[in-house]
C-alpha positions, 0 to 999 in steps of 0.5 A, a space after each residue: 429717313 436714311 442718311 446717305 454718304 455722298 462723299 463718293 470719288 468721281 473717276 473717269 475710266 477709259 482705254 485709249 490708243 497712244 495717239 489719244 483715240 478711244 475708238 478706231 475709225 469706221 464704227 458700225 453696229 457690228 464693230 462699235 469700237 471701230 475697225 480693230 478698235 477691240 484692241 483697246 480692251 484686249 487687256 481686260 481679257 488678259 489672264 496671263 498678267 496678274 497685274 491686270 486681274 488685280 487692277 480690275 478686282 480692286 477697281 470693282 471692290 469700291 465701285 458704287 455706280 456707273 455713269 455712261 452716255 447714250 451712244 456707249 449704252 446703245 453700242 454696248 447693250 447687246 453685250 451688257 444685257 440686263 446686268 450692265 457692264 459689271 455682269 453679275 455684280 449688277 452695279 447700277 448704271 445711269 445713262 445720260 440721254 435726251 430720251 428714254 429708250 423705247 426698248 429697255 431690258 427687263 429687270 435691268 440695272 439702268 436708270 435713264 437721266 434726261 436732265 443733265 450731268 448734275 442730276 445724274 451725279 446727284 442720283 448716283 451719289 445716293 446709290 453709291 453711298 460713298 463708294 466710287 462713281 465711274 464715268 465710262 464713255 463716251 468722249 462727249 460725256 467726259 468733256 462735259 464732266 471735266 469742263 464742269 469740274 466734276 471729275 476727281 480722278 482720270 484713269 487711262 489704260 494706254 494701249 500701244 497702238 496708233 489708230 490715226 483716226 476715230 473718236 479722240 478723248 481730249 477734243 473740245 476742251 476749249 482752252 482750259 488748262 486742267 492740271 493733273 497730279 500723277 497717282 500711279 503708273 502700272 506698266 504691263 505687257 499689253 498697256 500702261 495703266 495711268 491714274 491722275 488726280 484732278 487738281 482743283 
């Protein structure tokens, strides 16, 4: 039997507005990030700042698996296609859902987990084999994982825009105080990349 390294680091990674929203308001099928919400991801396409490129390259080098929620999956699948969010790298994606979608991409990188976040995490640890596991959206998925004490690092790409409304990341965390330790801060022309270690 093959022995797997299960010491993966669990990282929640998201772009967020200055006032704490991970989407703008008025979400639709055409604009799943809300009206003007694409501003949160403009930095990914910013080829003029080498720090952004370096950050993306470094985060991808040690990525072993991705966990995402059903809403993020449904919103993103038209753009992701069979290869998922990592494109030709084809990193496995585990989708938290109550029911497996009827139409799934042929030869896709997706696995559908219907029995909770702990099961999703155990499955991703086997596939990641010691590499990082990235949790990417949505807010509800983050809230479940952080409240369960299952997040090691939080990576926030803070974009200088105020939405005023939309989906807020840090809602529904009860009265729990979650202590964080700053790891890095990279300030670029379009956003500030913040990384925190979750103290347990």
